[in-house]
N, C-alpha and C positions, 0 to 999 in steps of 0.2 A: 503434737510433740510426743505423746506417748500413743502407738498406735492401739485402737478399739476406745480409745477416752471419747466420750461423749463431747463434741464440738458446742462449746458456749459462747453466747456474747452477754456482757455485762456494761451495765450504763452507771459512770458516776456523775450524776445529774445534780448540777448545780443552778440556785437560785440567783436573783440578783444581790442577795446578800452573802454570796459563796457558801450559803450553807447546803450540805450534801442530804440526798433523800436516801433513807433505808427503810427495808422492811423488816419487820419483828417476825423471825420465825421460829418454828418449834416443833418437836416431835409430836406426830399426830396423836399420837396415844399418853404423851407426857409434856404438858405445856410448861413443866417446871425445866425441862431440856430446852432453853432458849438461847437465840442469838440473833444479830442484826447483820443483814447481809444487803448489797448494793440488787437493785432490779437487773433482771435476765434471765436468760434460760437457754435451752438447747435449739439448734439449728432444725429447721423443720424444711424437708424436700432439699430443694436447689437453692435454698436462699441462701445471700450473703451473711457475712457477720454483721455488717451493717443494718441489712433487711431487719436481720434477728432481733437486734438492738432496740431498733424502731419498733417492731412487732411487740415485743416484749414489755417495752417501757408502756405501751397503751394499754395492753392487758393488765397488767400488775399495778398502774396508775392512773391509767384514763388521759395522762397527759400526752399531747399530740402535736404540739406548737413548741419543737426544741429545734435549737443548732447541734446538730452531731456533729462534734470534733474530734479531733485526732484519737489514734489507738495510742492508751496510756502505757501499759502493761500488759502483759501476758505471766499467766502461770499454769501450772499443773495441780490439782489437788484432788484429794480421794479421802472421802468420808461415808459413814454409816449413816442412813437417814432411811426411815419408813423401813426397816428390815431388811434393806439391801446394801451393799457397798456399791458406790458412786465414785468413777474417776474422770475428771473432766479437764480438758484441755479450753481454759477462759482466756478471753480477751475483753479487756475493759476500755471502754470509748469515754472519751469526755463529752458532755453535753452540758447546752444551756438552756434553761428555760424562764419566762418571767410568770407562768402559772405556776402557783405553790398548791391550789386546791386538788385535792387527790379523789378519783373515784374509780377503783379497780372496775373492770368492764370485761374481762375475760381469764378469770382465773380457773384452773383446773380443779377437778375434785379434790386433787391432793392437795395442792395451793389453797383451796378452801379450809381445808380441814389443818393447814400446818402454816397459816399466814396469821397473826395476830392484829398486824396494822402497820402502818407507815409513818414516818417521822422526820423533819428537816432537822439536821444535825447541825451545830457549829464546829467548826475546828477546835475549838478550846474543849467543847462537852465530848467530842470523842477523844481528845487525849485524856481527860480526867476521868472518863468511865471505867467501871469496874466489868461492865457487861461484854458478853463475848461479842466481837464484830470481825466478820470475815472480808476482805483478805485481814488476816491479824493485825499487820503493819498500815491497815487504811487510815489512823489518825497522822502517822509521820508521812504516809505518801502524800496526804491530801495538803497537808503543811507545806510541804515542798512544790507541790504542784501549786498552790496559791502564792508561796512565795517567789518563786522562778518559771512559772508557767507550764506548759508541756515539755516532755523531753524530746528532744530531736528525733531520737529512735525510741522506739518502745521498750520499757526496761523489762526485763524476764526476771519475774520474782522468785525466789526459791520456791520451790513444791512445798504444799502444805499436804501433810497427812495426818488425818485425825483419826 
């Protein structure tokens, strides 16, 4: 999307009850500056976005048994984190699992300092929360996904500049 942006694969992981798994992140030096976000991260080497989505999911959640579905959304985002500005071209894939127990097994040093845990969220909980969630329209996007199924073509979300 934007040249020079970090290429990222993210996963909208749903359990059998249609709850979505989110990680609770915060600034490494300020636990009060916190937000929720979908599992995922940057591509390594020449891996595909799908390969990155699967690898990141295992590293961040320990969940290996998934059915990776279609690409749902893409977005460009830019945000400050850990003393620098990140520019990311993110692709969001749908995935389903029957396993809800998590056991992160490959967190980077930065992730260990900035991820406080994980939680399964219902659509209603997302719609009601006052906590920060990225992408910011996730509650509405999830509700539409659950009501209508995946889009025929991936939706291009509005850029998010924080």
